mmJSON file of the N, C-alpha and C atoms, coordinates in Angstrom:
{"data_MODEL":{"atom_site":{
"group_PDB":["ATOM","ATOM","ATOM","ATOM","ATOM","ATOM","ATOM","ATOM","ATOM","ATOM","ATOM","ATOM","ATOM","ATOM","ATOM","ATOM","ATOM","ATOM","ATOM","ATOM","ATOM","ATOM","ATOM","ATOM","ATOM","ATOM","ATOM","ATOM","ATOM","ATOM","ATOM","ATOM","ATOM","ATOM","ATOM","ATOM","ATOM","ATOM","ATOM","ATOM","ATOM","ATOM","ATOM","ATOM","ATOM","ATOM","ATOM","ATOM","ATOM","ATOM","ATOM","ATOM","ATOM","ATOM","ATOM","ATOM","ATOM","ATOM","ATOM","ATOM","ATOM","ATOM","ATOM","ATOM","ATOM","ATOM","ATOM","ATOM","ATOM","ATOM","ATOM","ATOM","ATOM","ATOM","ATOM","ATOM","ATOM","ATOM","ATOM","ATOM","ATOM","ATOM","ATOM","ATOM","ATOM","ATOM","ATOM","ATOM","ATOM","ATOM","ATOM","ATOM","ATOM","ATOM","ATOM","ATOM","ATOM","ATOM","ATOM","ATOM","ATOM","ATOM","ATOM","ATOM","ATOM","ATOM","ATOM","ATOM","ATOM","ATOM","ATOM","ATOM","ATOM","ATOM","ATOM","ATOM","ATOM","ATOM","ATOM","ATOM","ATOM","ATOM","ATOM","ATOM","ATOM","ATOM","ATOM","ATOM","ATOM","ATOM","ATOM","ATOM","ATOM","ATOM","ATOM","ATOM","ATOM","ATOM","ATOM","ATOM","ATOM","ATOM","ATOM","ATOM","ATOM","ATOM","ATOM","ATOM","ATOM","ATOM"],
"id":[1,2,3,4,5,6,7,8,9,10,11,12,13,14,15,16,17,18,19,20,21,22,23,24,25,26,27,28,29,30,31,32,33,34,35,36,37,38,39,40,41,42,43,44,45,46,47,48,49,50,51,52,53,54,55,56,57,58,59,60,61,62,63,64,65,66,67,68,69,70,71,72,73,74,75,76,77,78,79,80,81,82,83,84,85,86,87,88,89,90,91,92,93,94,95,96,97,98,99,100,101,102,103,104,105,106,107,108,109,110,111,112,113,114,115,116,117,118,119,120,121,122,123,124,125,126,127,128,129,130,131,132,133,134,135,136,137,138,139,140,141,142,143,144,145,146,147,148,149,150],
"type_symbol":["N","C","C","N","C","C","N","C","C","N","C","C","N","C","C","N","C","C","N","C","C","N","C","C","N","C","C","N","C","C","N","C","C","N","C","C","N","C","C","N","C","C","N","C","C","N","C","C","N","C","C","N","C","C","N","C","C","N","C","C","N","C","C","N","C","C","N","C","C","N","C","C","N","C","C","N","C","C","N","C","C","N","C","C","N","C","C","N","C","C","N","C","C","N","C","C","N","C","C","N","C","C","N","C","C","N","C","C","N","C","C","N","C","C","N","C","C","N","C","C","N","C","C","N","C","C","N","C","C","N","C","C","N","C","C","N","C","C","N","C","C","N","C","C","N","C","C","N","C","C"],
"label_atom_id":["N","CA","C","N","CA","C","N","CA","C","N","CA","C","N","CA","C","N","CA","C","N","CA","C","N","CA","C","N","CA","C","N","CA","C","N","CA","C","N","CA","C","N","CA","C","N","CA","C","N","CA","C","N","CA","C","N","CA","C","N","CA","C","N","CA","C","N","CA","C","N","CA","C","N","CA","C","N","CA","C","N","CA","C","N","CA","C","N","CA","C","N","CA","C","N","CA","C","N","CA","C","N","CA","C","N","CA","C","N","CA","C","N","CA","C","N","CA","C","N","CA","C","N","CA","C","N","CA","C","N","CA","C","N","CA","C","N","CA","C","N","CA","C","N","CA","C","N","CA","C","N","CA","C","N","CA","C","N","CA","C","N","CA","C","N","CA","C","N","CA","C","N","CA","C"],
"label_alt_id":[null,null,null,null,null,null,null,null,null,null,null,null,null,null,null,null,null,null,null,null,null,null,null,null,null,null,null,null,null,null,null,null,null,null,null,null,null,null,null,null,null,null,null,null,null,null,null,null,null,null,null,null,null,null,null,null,null,null,null,null,null,null,null,null,null,null,null,null,null,null,null,null,null,null,null,null,null,null,null,null,null,null,null,null,null,null,null,null,null,null,null,null,null,null,null,null,null,null,null,null,null,null,null,null,null,null,null,null,null,null,null,null,null,null,null,null,null,null,null,null,null,null,null,null,null,null,null,null,null,null,null,null,null,null,null,null,null,null,null,null,null,null,null,null,null,null,null,null,null,null],
"label_comp_id":["MET","MET","MET","GLN","GLN","GLN","LYS","LYS","LYS","GLU","GLU","GLU","PHE","PHE","PHE","ARG","ARG","ARG","TRP","TRP","TRP","MET","MET","MET","SER","SER","SER","ALA","ALA","ALA","MET","MET","MET","LYS","LYS","LYS","LYS","LYS","LYS","GLU","GLU","GLU","ALA","ALA","ALA","ALA","ALA","ALA","THR","THR","THR","ALA","ALA","ALA","LYS","LYS","LYS","VAL","VAL","VAL","GLU","GLU","GLU","LEU","LEU","LEU","PRO","PRO","PRO","TRP","TRP","TRP","ALA","ALA","ALA","ARG","ARG","ARG","GLY","GLY","GLY","ALA","ALA","ALA","ARG","ARG","ARG","ARG","ARG","ARG","GLU","GLU","GLU","ALA","ALA","ALA","PHE","PHE","PHE","ILE","ILE","ILE","ALA","ALA","ALA","LYS","LYS","LYS","ARG","ARG","ARG","LYS","LYS","LYS","ALA","ALA","ALA","ALA","ALA","ALA","GLN","GLN","GLN","ALA","ALA","ALA","SER","SER","SER","ALA","ALA","ALA","HIS","HIS","HIS","GLN","GLN","GLN","SER","SER","SER","ALA","ALA","ALA","ARG","ARG","ARG","ALA","ALA","ALA"],
"label_asym_id":["A","A","A","A","A","A","A","A","A","A","A","A","A","A","A","A","A","A","A","A","A","A","A","A","A","A","A","A","A","A","A","A","A","A","A","A","A","A","A","A","A","A","A","A","A","A","A","A","A","A","A","A","A","A","A","A","A","A","A","A","A","A","A","A","A","A","A","A","A","A","A","A","A","A","A","A","A","A","A","A","A","A","A","A","A","A","A","A","A","A","A","A","A","A","A","A","A","A","A","A","A","A","A","A","A","A","A","A","A","A","A","A","A","A","A","A","A","A","A","A","A","A","A","A","A","A","A","A","A","A","A","A","A","A","A","A","A","A","A","A","A","A","A","A","A","A","A","A","A","A"],
"label_entity_id":["1","1","1","1","1","1","1","1","1","1","1","1","1","1","1","1","1","1","1","1","1","1","1","1","1","1","1","1","1","1","1","1","1","1","1","1","1","1","1","1","1","1","1","1","1","1","1","1","1","1","1","1","1","1","1","1","1","1","1","1","1","1","1","1","1","1","1","1","1","1","1","1","1","1","1","1","1","1","1","1","1","1","1","1","1","1","1","1","1","1","1","1","1","1","1","1","1","1","1","1","1","1","1","1","1","1","1","1","1","1","1","1","1","1","1","1","1","1","1","1","1","1","1","1","1","1","1","1","1","1","1","1","1","1","1","1","1","1","1","1","1","1","1","1","1","1","1","1","1","1"],
"label_seq_id":[1,1,1,2,2,2,3,3,3,4,4,4,5,5,5,6,6,6,7,7,7,8,8,8,9,9,9,10,10,10,11,11,11,12,12,12,13,13,13,14,14,14,15,15,15,16,16,16,17,17,17,18,18,18,19,19,19,20,20,20,21,21,21,22,22,22,23,23,23,24,24,24,25,25,25,26,26,26,27,27,27,28,28,28,29,29,29,30,30,30,31,31,31,32,32,32,33,33,33,34,34,34,35,35,35,36,36,36,37,37,37,38,38,38,39,39,39,40,40,40,41,41,41,42,42,42,43,43,43,44,44,44,45,45,45,46,46,46,47,47,47,48,48,48,49,49,49,50,50,50],
"pdbx_PDB_ins_code":[null,null,null,null,null,null,null,null,null,null,null,null,null,null,null,null,null,null,null,null,null,null,null,null,null,null,null,null,null,null,null,null,null,null,null,null,null,null,null,null,null,null,null,null,null,null,null,null,null,null,null,null,null,null,null,null,null,null,null,null,null,null,null,null,null,null,null,null,null,null,null,null,null,null,null,null,null,null,null,null,null,null,null,null,null,null,null,null,null,null,null,null,null,null,null,null,null,null,null,null,null,null,null,null,null,null,null,null,null,null,null,null,null,null,null,null,null,null,null,null,null,null,null,null,null,null,null,null,null,null,null,null,null,null,null,null,null,null,null,null,null,null,null,null,null,null,null,null,null,null],
"Cartn_x":[3.62,3.907,3.286,2.418,1.663,2.646,2.317,3.036,2.83,3.85,3.903,3.839,2.658,2.452,3.451,3.832,4.832,4.223,2.852,2.44,2.438,2.309,2.479,4.028,4.851,6.32,6.624,6.156,6.169,5.532,4.397,3.84,4.465,5.137,5.92,6.924,7.706,8.866,8.354,7.464,6.86,6.588,5.909,5.476,6.593,7.717,8.86,9.672,9.441,10.255,9.204,8.055,7.234,7.481,7.234,7.499,6.263,5.178,3.992,3.864,3.543,3.424,1.654,1.561,0.103,-0.049,-1.545,-2.016,-1.674,-1.681,-1.35,0.029,0.988,2.365,2.798,3.886,4.693,5.515,5.715,6.626,6.307,7.006,6.932,5.487,4.92,3.619,2.635,2.756,1.749,1.827,2.964,3.412,2.718,2.896,2.513,0.896,0.233,-1.169,-1.613,-0.96,-1.396,-1.354,-0.332,0.028,-1.144,-1.404,-2.209,-3.591,-3.934,-5.37,-5.331,-4.431,-4.245,-4.419,-3.671,-3.822,-5.274,-5.92,-7.46,-8.269,-7.81,-8.615,-8.287,-7.183,-6.925,-7.518,-7.34,-7.983,-9.542,-10.194,-11.499,-12.014,-11.354,-11.375,-11.033,-10.227,-9.861,-11.108,-11.532,-12.688,-14.026,-14.229,-15.423,-15.313,-14.169,-13.942,-14.305,-14.023,-14.118,-15.529],
"Cartn_y":[-6.225,-5.251,-3.886,-3.775,-2.445,-1.209,-0.096,1.096,1.415,2.017,2.379,3.994,4.456,5.943,6.612,7.988,8.608,8.858,8.952,9.265,7.814,6.646,5.3,5.26,5.648,5.568,6.233,7.752,8.499,8.137,7.458,6.854,5.568,4.751,3.972,4.302,5.234,5.557,6.221,7.045,7.588,6.639,5.518,4.288,3.686,3.375,2.875,3.817,5.093,6.033,6.4,6.212,6.688,5.723,6.548,5.88,6.111,5.803,5.84,4.675,4.938,3.848,3.42,2.207,1.929,1.257,1.38,1.052,-0.51,-1.316,-2.766,-3.111,-2.087,-2.334,-2.725,-3.83,-4.291,-2.882,-3.012,-2.081,-1.538,-0.576,-0.255,0.413,1.218,1.738,0.921,-0.214,-1.374,-2.215,-2.378,-3.032,-2.394,-0.822,-0.183,-0.149,-0.022,0.005,-1.43,-2.541,-3.877,-3.867,-3.439,-3.412,-2.48,-1.428,-0.611,-1.283,-1.942,-2.772,-3.715,-4.471,-5.667,-5.136,-4.085,-3.392,-2.999,-2.395,-2.208,-3.27,-4.13,-5.618,-6.116,-6.091,-6.699,-6.061,-4.779,-3.939,-4.01,-4.122,-4.349,-5.726,-6.643,-7.908,-8.103,-7.369,-7.16,-6.671,-5.42,-4.71,-5.525,-6.262,-7.2,-8.539,-8.979,-9.727,-9.486,-8.157,-7.542,-7.127],
"Cartn_z":[-36.186,-34.901,-35.158,-34.114,-33.944,-33.854,-34.166,-33.985,-32.422,-31.844,-30.427,-30.451,-30.101,-29.805,-28.999,-29.246,-28.483,-26.908,-26.794,-25.452,-24.512,-25.522,-24.811,-24.099,-24.829,-24.585,-23.481,-23.27,-22.282,-21.118,-21.197,-19.963,-19.425,-20.282,-19.676,-19.049,-19.66,-18.827,-17.436,-17.445,-16.307,-15.136,-15.622,-14.75,-14.186,-14.885,-14.407,-13.368,-13.422,-12.605,-11.224,-11.41,-10.338,-8.964,-7.897,-6.508,-5.609,-6.014,-5.403,-4.333,-3.156,-2.362,-2.083,-2.483,-2.432,-1.162,-0.584,0.661,0.978,0.02,0.251,0.109,-0.133,-0.264,1.23,1.068,2.243,2.774,4.06,4.683,6.014,6.468,7.94,8.296,7.022,7.292,7.726,6.789,6.923,8.123,8.671,9.8,11.111,10.994,12.034,12.126,10.996,10.734,11.507,11.034,11.522,13.195,13.702,15.049,15.748,15.271,15.818,15.972,14.778,14.617,15.708,15.722,16.675,18.13,18.404,19.865,20.164,19.106,19.461,19.683,18.908,19.063,20.523,20.737,22.217,23.126,23.296,24.259,24.23,23.104,22.882,23.793,23.388,24.188,25.435,26.021,27.279,28.299,27.386,28.17,28.166,27.16,27.052,28.042,28.471,29.369,30.734,31.174,32.471,33.018],
"occupancy":[1.0,1.0,1.0,1.0,1.0,1.0,1.0,1.0,1.0,1.0,1.0,1.0,1.0,1.0,1.0,1.0,1.0,1.0,1.0,1.0,1.0,1.0,1.0,1.0,1.0,1.0,1.0,1.0,1.0,1.0,1.0,1.0,1.0,1.0,1.0,1.0,1.0,1.0,1.0,1.0,1.0,1.0,1.0,1.0,1.0,1.0,1.0,1.0,1.0,1.0,1.0,1.0,1.0,1.0,1.0,1.0,1.0,1.0,1.0,1.0,1.0,1.0,1.0,1.0,1.0,1.0,1.0,1.0,1.0,1.0,1.0,1.0,1.0,1.0,1.0,1.0,1.0,1.0,1.0,1.0,1.0,1.0,1.0,1.0,1.0,1.0,1.0,1.0,1.0,1.0,1.0,1.0,1.0,1.0,1.0,1.0,1.0,1.0,1.0,1.0,1.0,1.0,1.0,1.0,1.0,1.0,1.0,1.0,1.0,1.0,1.0,1.0,1.0,1.0,1.0,1.0,1.0,1.0,1.0,1.0,1.0,1.0,1.0,1.0,1.0,1.0,1.0,1.0,1.0,1.0,1.0,1.0,1.0,1.0,1.0,1.0,1.0,1.0,1.0,1.0,1.0,1.0,1.0,1.0,1.0,1.0,1.0,1.0,1.0,1.0],
"B_iso_or_equiv":[0.0,0.0,0.0,0.0,0.0,0.0,0.0,0.0,0.0,0.0,0.0,0.0,0.0,0.0,0.0,0.0,0.0,0.0,0.0,0.0,0.0,0.0,0.0,0.0,0.0,0.0,0.0,0.0,0.0,0.0,0.0,0.0,0.0,0.0,0.0,0.0,0.0,0.0,0.0,0.0,0.0,0.0,0.0,0.0,0.0,0.0,0.0,0.0,0.0,0.0,0.0,0.0,0.0,0.0,0.0,0.0,0.0,0.0,0.0,0.0,0.0,0.0,0.0,0.0,0.0,0.0,0.0,0.0,0.0,0.0,0.0,0.0,0.0,0.0,0.0,0.0,0.0,0.0,0.0,0.0,0.0,0.0,0.0,0.0,0.0,0.0,0.0,0.0,0.0,0.0,0.0,0.0,0.0,0.0,0.0,0.0,0.0,0.0,0.0,0.0,0.0,0.0,0.0,0.0,0.0,0.0,0.0,0.0,0.0,0.0,0.0,0.0,0.0,0.0,0.0,0.0,0.0,0.0,0.0,0.0,0.0,0.0,0.0,0.0,0.0,0.0,0.0,0.0,0.0,0.0,0.0,0.0,0.0,0.0,0.0,0.0,0.0,0.0,0.0,0.0,0.0,0.0,0.0,0.0,0.0,0.0,0.0,0.0,0.0,0.0],
"pdbx_formal_charge":[null,null,null,null,null,null,null,null,null,null,null,null,null,null,null,null,null,null,null,null,null,null,null,null,null,null,null,null,null,null,null,null,null,null,null,null,null,null,null,null,null,null,null,null,null,null,null,null,null,null,null,null,null,null,null,null,null,null,null,null,null,null,null,null,null,null,null,null,null,null,null,null,null,null,null,null,null,null,null,null,null,null,null,null,null,null,null,null,null,null,null,null,null,null,null,null,null,null,null,null,null,null,null,null,null,null,null,null,null,null,null,null,null,null,null,null,null,null,null,null,null,null,null,null,null,null,null,null,null,null,null,null,null,null,null,null,null,null,null,null,null,null,null,null,null,null,null,null,null,null],
"auth_seq_id":[1,1,1,2,2,2,3,3,3,4,4,4,5,5,5,6,6,6,7,7,7,8,8,8,9,9,9,10,10,10,11,11,11,12,12,12,13,13,13,14,14,14,15,15,15,16,16,16,17,17,17,18,18,18,19,19,19,20,20,20,21,21,21,22,22,22,23,23,23,24,24,24,25,25,25,26,26,26,27,27,27,28,28,28,29,29,29,30,30,30,31,31,31,32,32,32,33,33,33,34,34,34,35,35,35,36,36,36,37,37,37,38,38,38,39,39,39,40,40,40,41,41,41,42,42,42,43,43,43,44,44,44,45,45,45,46,46,46,47,47,47,48,48,48,49,49,49,50,50,50],
"auth_comp_id":["MET","MET","MET","GLN","GLN","GLN","LYS","LYS","LYS","GLU","GLU","GLU","PHE","PHE","PHE","ARG","ARG","ARG","TRP","TRP","TRP","MET","MET","MET","SER","SER","SER","ALA","ALA","ALA","MET","MET","MET","LYS","LYS","LYS","LYS","LYS","LYS","GLU","GLU","GLU","ALA","ALA","ALA","ALA","ALA","ALA","THR","THR","THR","ALA","ALA","ALA","LYS","LYS","LYS","VAL","VAL","VAL","GLU","GLU","GLU","LEU","LEU","LEU","PRO","PRO","PRO","TRP","TRP","TRP","ALA","ALA","ALA","ARG","ARG","ARG","GLY","GLY","GLY","ALA","ALA","ALA","ARG","ARG","ARG","ARG","ARG","ARG","GLU","GLU","GLU","ALA","ALA","ALA","PHE","PHE","PHE","ILE","ILE","ILE","ALA","ALA","ALA","LYS","LYS","LYS","ARG","ARG","ARG","LYS","LYS","LYS","ALA","ALA","ALA","ALA","ALA","ALA","GLN","GLN","GLN","ALA","ALA","ALA","SER","SER","SER","ALA","ALA","ALA","HIS","HIS","HIS","GLN","GLN","GLN","SER","SER","SER","ALA","ALA","ALA","ARG","ARG","ARG","ALA","ALA","ALA"],
"auth_asym_id":["A","A","A","A","A","A","A","A","A","A","A","A","A","A","A","A","A","A","A","A","A","A","A","A","A","A","A","A","A","A","A","A","A","A","A","A","A","A","A","A","A","A","A","A","A","A","A","A","A","A","A","A","A","A","A","A","A","A","A","A","A","A","A","A","A","A","A","A","A","A","A","A","A","A","A","A","A","A","A","A","A","A","A","A","A","A","A","A","A","A","A","A","A","A","A","A","A","A","A","A","A","A","A","A","A","A","A","A","A","A","A","A","A","A","A","A","A","A","A","A","A","A","A","A","A","A","A","A","A","A","A","A","A","A","A","A","A","A","A","A","A","A","A","A","A","A","A","A","A","A"],
"auth_atom_id":["N","CA","C","N","CA","C","N","CA","C","N","CA","C","N","CA","C","N","CA","C","N","CA","C","N","CA","C","N","CA","C","N","CA","C","N","CA","C","N","CA","C","N","CA","C","N","CA","C","N","CA","C","N","CA","C","N","CA","C","N","CA","C","N","CA","C","N","CA","C","N","CA","C","N","CA","C","N","CA","C","N","CA","C","N","CA","C","N","CA","C","N","CA","C","N","CA","C","N","CA","C","N","CA","C","N","CA","C","N","CA","C","N","CA","C","N","CA","C","N","CA","C","N","CA","C","N","CA","C","N","CA","C","N","CA","C","N","CA","C","N","CA","C","N","CA","C","N","CA","C","N","CA","C","N","CA","C","N","CA","C","N","CA","C","N","CA","C","N","CA","C","N","CA","C"],
"pdbx_PDB_model_num":[1,1,1,1,1,1,1,1,1,1,1,1,1,1,1,1,1,1,1,1,1,1,1,1,1,1,1,1,1,1,1,1,1,1,1,1,1,1,1,1,1,1,1,1,1,1,1,1,1,1,1,1,1,1,1,1,1,1,1,1,1,1,1,1,1,1,1,1,1,1,1,1,1,1,1,1,1,1,1,1,1,1,1,1,1,1,1,1,1,1,1,1,1,1,1,1,1,1,1,1,1,1,1,1,1,1,1,1,1,1,1,1,1,1,1,1,1,1,1,1,1,1,1,1,1,1,1,1,1,1,1,1,1,1,1,1,1,1,1,1,1,1,1,1,1,1,1,1,1,1]
}}}
């Protein structure tokens, strides 16, 4: 078994407690972005048809 360094255990502990929201994460922010993108595509499609 390899020796675990002190900084490694500190990094593991910090990673377990971090609450960073990543861009590809599921949630309300992502849903709002998708709705905005779909609305923009629909309005572009409507103006192209007219």
